[in-house]
N, C-alpha and C positions, 0 to 999 in steps of 0.2 A: 358805209360808216362799219369797222370791228370793234365789237366787245374788246373793253381792257377785262384780260384774267390776271389776277393777282396772282407774285411767284408761289409757290408752296414747296418748301424743302422738302427732297425726296427723304430725309433720316429725321427721327422725330425721336427726342429724350424721353427716355422712359420716365416713366414718374414713379417716385419712389414709393417704395414696399413701406406701410404703415406697421410701425411696432405695435404691439399689442401687450398686454398686461401678462399674459401668459408666455410671450419672448421676454421680457423683463424676470418673471418667477424663474425662468429657466437660465439666465446668466446670472443672476442674482441668487439662488438659492443654495443654504447649506444643509448640509443633512444633522448635523448638530450646532446648536448656537450657546453662546455662553453670554454672562450680564456682560461683558466688554465688548462684544459684537452691537448689543443694542443700544449702547451708551454712543459708541462710535458712526454709527449708522446715522448719518447726516443727507445724505442725496434721497431724492425722490423714491427711487429704486431700490435701495437699502431699506426704506421705512416700509414698503410695499412687501419687501421679501419675508422684513420680522414680522410683520403685523398676519403674514398667511402661514408663517413657522409657529406661531402662539396658535392658531388656531388649529393645528395638526394633533393627533391623540398619537401619543408618542409612549404609550406604556407596553403595547408588542407591536411587532414588525412582521410583515409579509415577505418572504422569500421567495426565490427564485432558484431552485438546485440541478438545472440544468446540467451544469459543469463541474458536479462534484467529485468529480475523478482527480480536477485538475486541483482540488482545493478553493476554486472560483466558485461564489455565490451572490446574488445579487439580495438587496434590500431595501426596502419603502415601509413608511407608516402608514396604517390602514386610514382609510378614507371615512367619511361619516355614515356613509351607508353600512362598510364591514362592522363598524363599531358597533350600531343598533342591531345586526344579525348577528352578532358575535362571532364573525368570521375571522381567524385568525387568533382566537383566544377560546373560545368552547369546541373548533375545529383545526385539522394540522393548519400550519403558515405558512405549507410549501403550495404554490399556485398551481403547478403541474400534478399534485395527488391528487387522486379520488376523494382523497378523505377533507380535500379542503373545503367542500360545501357543505357536508354535513359523515361526521363523525362518529362511528359505530365502535372505535376502538380503544385504547387506554392512550392516553397523550401524556407528553413529557414535555416540565416548562426548563429551556435552556437558555442560559450566557455566553452567546456566539462573541468570542474575539474579534471585532470586525473590525479589518484595515484596509482603507482605502485612498485614494488618492482626490484631493479639492480643491478647484483652483490654482494646481502647482503646488498645491503643499500636502506632506504623506499626514495621516492623520489616524486615531486607531480608538475604537469605544468598543464599551459591551454594552450589546443589543439582547433583549428578550424574544424570545421566539417560544411556540407550542407545535409542537410536531409529535407526529405518531411513531410508531417503532419501529419502521419502516425508512423513514425520513431519519431519524435518529441516527440508522446505520449509514444512512447516505451521509451524514454528515461527517461522521466518524471513521469513514473508508479510505481515506490518503493518511490520517494520521496512522492507522492500525495496519495499510500497508507499509509504509514507510518504516515503521519499527518492525514488521516480522521483516525486512529487509536488512536490518540492520541484526537482528537477532542470527539471521543465516551468516552476515558475515563476520561475528565474531565467532560462531560455532567453527566455521570454516578456519580463521587464523587460529583457533585453537587447538584445532587437529593438526594444521600445519606447524605448529610451537611443538606437539606432543611430539611428532615423529623427528625434529631436529633434534630434540632433547635424549632421544632414543639413538642417535649416530652422534655424539658430541664428540666421538674420537675420528670423526671426520672418514670413518669406514663405511664403505656402500652396504647394505643388507646382504646376507650371503644366501645364495639362490641355488640351489639344486640343481645341476646339469646331469646329463647322460652319464656323462663319461664318470664322474663318481658315485653314480648309482649301480654300475657294472663294474665298477673296482670294488666296492661295498660286495656286493652279490658272490664275484670270487672269492675273496676272502671267506665268504662264510663258508663255499663250496670247499675250500682247502682245508680248514679248519674242520669240515664233516670229513673227510677222506683220510684225515692224521687221526681220528677218534677209531674211525672203522677199519683203519689198516695197522694199529696197534697188534701186536703177537700176544695169544694168553699165555696161560703158564702151562709147563708141560703137564703139573699133576691135575691141575681143573681140569684140561684137554682129556686127559687118562679115563678121570674118574665119570668125565661124558660119555666119551665111546663105549665104557663099563653099562655103566645102566643105559645106554640103547640096546636091546638085544634084538632090535631090528635089524640096525645096524648091522649087526655081526652076523644075523642069519643070510643077510644079503650078499655077505661077503664070503662066505663059505662056500655058497651055493654057486658063487662066480669059480672059484677057486675048482 
């Protein structure tokens, strides 16, 4: 007598992945909230995100300036540990800066115009950050670079307009050619020849011959 073996399907249905509170916060979190968001939050997910938002310390932010040359940077609020240690307030807020953990240089407080996209909506906000002098230059790098390029383009256009004003009659600038130089040299040579070939007056010629006894002696000796 054979034992009965129940049928076991080869394919098993995977159990659904449990959703944690962290997953809910990532889906419902907002960088900035106003009073209307708190009043409109009716679901449990929204209330959880609102409670987490109220527990944040939103005076100063932590930033990441890895892609500062493109003008893009990330911001986040400080954690409780960072607030208690003074990170981002008494030190540089750039997480990649050596002055982030302990700062020994002067710091500057800035309000950055932060533009971001959240849940398909574009938003803007002013966020306070504390940065060292090196990171301040990184923040301003793109703006200064664009301004320098604009100034160079304006100077180039100004130079072209000045050249166009010099030739308003449409005539091209005169260029010195080799033939014109040769003609001018020939004219100067002919003028010198004309001055040297002018005949002197007889009286002046005679006075000169009388005043030179050496020439007379030479002439008599030869005769």
